[in-house]
N, C-alpha and C positions, 0 to 999 in steps of 0.2 A: 477776314483776310489780312495778310500782314506782309511787311517787307522782310524777306528772308534774312537780310543782313542784321536785322534787329534780334534775330534768334541765335546769332553766332556769338559765342563768348571768346574774347581774346582776338588776336590777329588784327588789331586796329590799324597798325602801320601798313600791313599788307593791303587792307581795304582802301586806306587813304591813297596809297600809290596807284592802285587800280582805278579808283574814282578820278583822281587827278588826270591820269592818262586818258580816260574815257572822255571827260569833259573837254580836254584840250584837243581831242581828236588824234591822240598819239598812242592809242592802245595797240600793242602789237597784235598781229593776226594769229600768232602762235605763242601760247604761254605754257610753261611747265611749272605746275605746283608740286613742290617737293617737301617731304617731311614725314615723320612717323605716321603710321595708320591710326585712325580714330581720333584725330585732333581737329578736324573740321575742314580739310582741303576740299572734299567733295561738296560740302555745304557752301563753301565760298564760291565754287564754280557755278552752282545754281544761283547764288545771290548775284553774281556778276551777269549771268544770263538774264536775270530779271531786270537789272538796270539797263542792259543793252536793248531789251525788247519793250521796255515800258512805253506806254502811249501817253503818260501824264507829263506834267510840266517839271515837277521835281522827281527825278528818277533815282531809284525806283519808288513809285508812289504806293505800291502794294494794293491798290484799289481797282485799277483798270482791268479789262478783260485779259490782257496779255500777262499782267502780273499774276493774276489768279491762276491762269493756266500753267505758268511756270511753277508757281507754288505747289500745284497739284501734280507736277511733272507730266503734264498732258499737252504741252505746247507743241504745235506743229513745226515750230522754228528751232527746237532743240533736239538734237540727236544724241542719245547716250549710248556709248559703246562700252561693253564690258566683256571680260573673258568668258568664253563658252568652253568649259573644261580648263586645261592648263595653259591655253594660248588664246591670243586674239589673232584670228586667221585671216586669210585673204578675203574670205566672204564678207568680213566686217568692213574691210577697205572698200569693197564694191558697194556696200551699203552707204558708206560716206559719199562716194562719188555720185551715186544715184540721188542722194539727198541734196547735194549741191547743184545737180543739174536741173532740179525742179525750180519753178518760178518762186522767187522769194515773196512770201506773204506778209512778213512782218518787217520791222525796222532792221533786223539782222538775222543771221543764222549762226547757231552755236553748236559746235561738236565737242562733247565732253568725252574724253577717253579715260575711263577709270582703270587703274592697274595697267597703265600704258607700257610698263616694263615687260609685260607678257605679249606684246605685239611681236609676231615673228617677222623675219627679214622680208619675206614676200609682201606682207601687208604694209609694212613701213615703206618699202621701195615704191609700191604702187601709189602711195600718197605724197611722195616727195614733191612732185610738181605742183599739186594743188595746195600743199602746205606753204610752199615758197611763194606761189602766186595765186592766192585764193580769189574767188569771186568777190566783188565789193561787199563790204559789211559782213564778211564771214570770218568766224573766229574758231580756232582750235584751242582746247584746254587739255593738256596731257597731265594726268595725275599719277605721280610715282613716289615711292618712298625715298629714293636717292637719285639725283640727277645722273649719276654715272650708270644707272641701270637703264636709262633711256637710250635707244640706239643712236649712235653718233650722228647719223644723217638727220634725225629729227631734233636732236639736242642742239645742233648748230643753227637750226632755223627757229629756235624758240627763246623767248625771254624767260629766264628762270626766276621764280619767286619762291623763296624759302619760307616754310612754315615751321614754327618751333612748338615743342610741347607746351601745354597750358600749365599754369601754376596751380598749386593745390587750392589756392583761394578761388581761382577761376572755376576749377572743377567743382568746388563745393557750392557754387551759386545755385540755389534752387534744389540742392541735393543734401539730404541729411544722411551722411554715411560715416562709418567708423574711420578713425585716423589712418589705420593701416591700409585701408582701401585707397585713400587719396595718395598716399606715398607710393604704394605698389603700382598704381595705375600709370605712373610716370607721364602724366600730362595727357592721357588718352581717355576720351569719353568711352570708347569701345571697351577698353579694359575695365574701366570703372563699372560699366553696366554689367559686365560678366561677373565681377566680384560680388555683386549684390544678389546673385543667385545663392540660395541656401546650400546647394551642393558644393559650391566653391569654398564656402566657409568651412564645410566639413573636411574638404581636401586639405585645407590649410592646417587644421588641427591634426589631421592624419599625418601630414608631413612632419609636424613638430613631434608627435608621439613616436614616429619612426626614428627620428634622429635621437631622441632620448633613449630609446631602446638600443639603437646601434652603439651608442657611446657606453652603455652599461653592459651590453651583451645579452640582454633579455629578449627572447624571440617574440614576445607578444606583439610588439610594434611591427615587426617584420610580417608576421602572419596576418595582421590586420590590413596592412597596406597591400599585400598580395591579394587578399580577399576582396578588397574594395576598389581596386584600380584595374579591373579586367578590361575596361574600355581604354583604348590607347590615349585618348585626349585626357582622361582622368590621370593616367600615369604621367603624362607630360606636365600637366598642371602641378602635380605633386612634386615632381623634380624641380620645377621652377620655384615653388614655395620653399623647397629644401635649400636651394641656393640662397634665397633671400634671408632665411633664418640663420644660415651659416655666416652670411655677411654680417648680420646683426650681432652674432656672437663675437665676431672679431671686433666690432665697433662698440661693444657693450660699455655703457657709461658715458658715451660721447654725446648722447642726445640725437644721434643720426640714425637711430634704429627705425626700421620700417614697421616691424611688428612689436611695438613698444609694450603691448600687453603681455608679451612673453618674457619681459626683462627679468622679473624675479625668478622665474623658473630657470632661465638660462644661467643665472648667477649660481645655481646649484649644480650645473654640469660638471663632470670630472675635469680636472686640470689638464690643459693641453698647451703646448708651446704655440706661439703665434704661427710658426711655419706649418705646424700640424693642422691648424684651423684652415689655413689657406689651401693646404693640400686636400682637405675634405671638400672645400668649396670647388676646387678644380674637378674632383671626382663627380660631384653633383652636376657640374656643368657638362662633363663628358657623358654622364648618364642621359642628360637631355638630348645631346647630339646623337647618341646611340639609339635612343627611343625613336627619334625622327628617322633614323636609318633602319628602323624595323628590327633592331636587335631584340632578342627575347627579354621581356621586361622582368620575368622571374629571375633570370640569371643576373640582370643588372642590379636589382634591389638586393638580392642575396650577396652579390659581390661587395656592394657598398657596405652592407651590414657587417659582414665578417671582417672586412679590412678595417672598418672604423674602430673596432675595439681590440684589434690584434696588433697590427704593425704601426699604429700611431700612438702608442702609449708613451 
């Protein structure tokens, strides 16, 4: 068994602030953890719950029954609320109110609301009073990408704690991965884990080959990407890699490239003016937006291909 905080990389200042407030008895009853996905906000919420519920002397001890139950996410004193479909609905708020009406069994009660930006107005409004005046030793932790996405009624009642992307060095701890994965992950464990899938590496190469073909006018790369991205998520990931590779082409030789293993191949790309490279990047960015909007992927890839070697010479 272990202390959850010891398994979290980075965010030392955030933990120090939470611990100081907890020890001094000044921990707010409503907290909003904000920052990009996959960087450890949810882990930090569970680590704080472990410290609040610990039965040992040095909290969190990681050894007592309460710490073990929190570690296994089986504590009767922690309620995790997550979206069911596209929203967190009124039923979830009723679940919170019922949870708080029960007799408190541990040192505290903790409600973790993951993806709290998806809470609809009905659910949020039904929680206003209990968030503002919760039962003793009851704590809400709202997890959101951006604080502006949390409904104002909850935002005004919460202390905001900002979490920042991890450094490449922090991401690399305990992980042996390629340099491009660390840079492309942009501080997110979630993205880093996804990049280690063999299929993702193939999509990266596919995006590079597609750009190479688009710049030269050879259809082979177009045919391959159309044949291998029939899944919407694969098409989206390819479009995102395409944006990164175009960015690298613009920054070639600066040492700021994400996909540095493609540098020598990019050096052989046809000459393009800087504004043309930027325009290609914008088109790749628009392609991603259109894919999210369910525009036909064949049309999008073909349009990028034909325009890349015709009107940007």
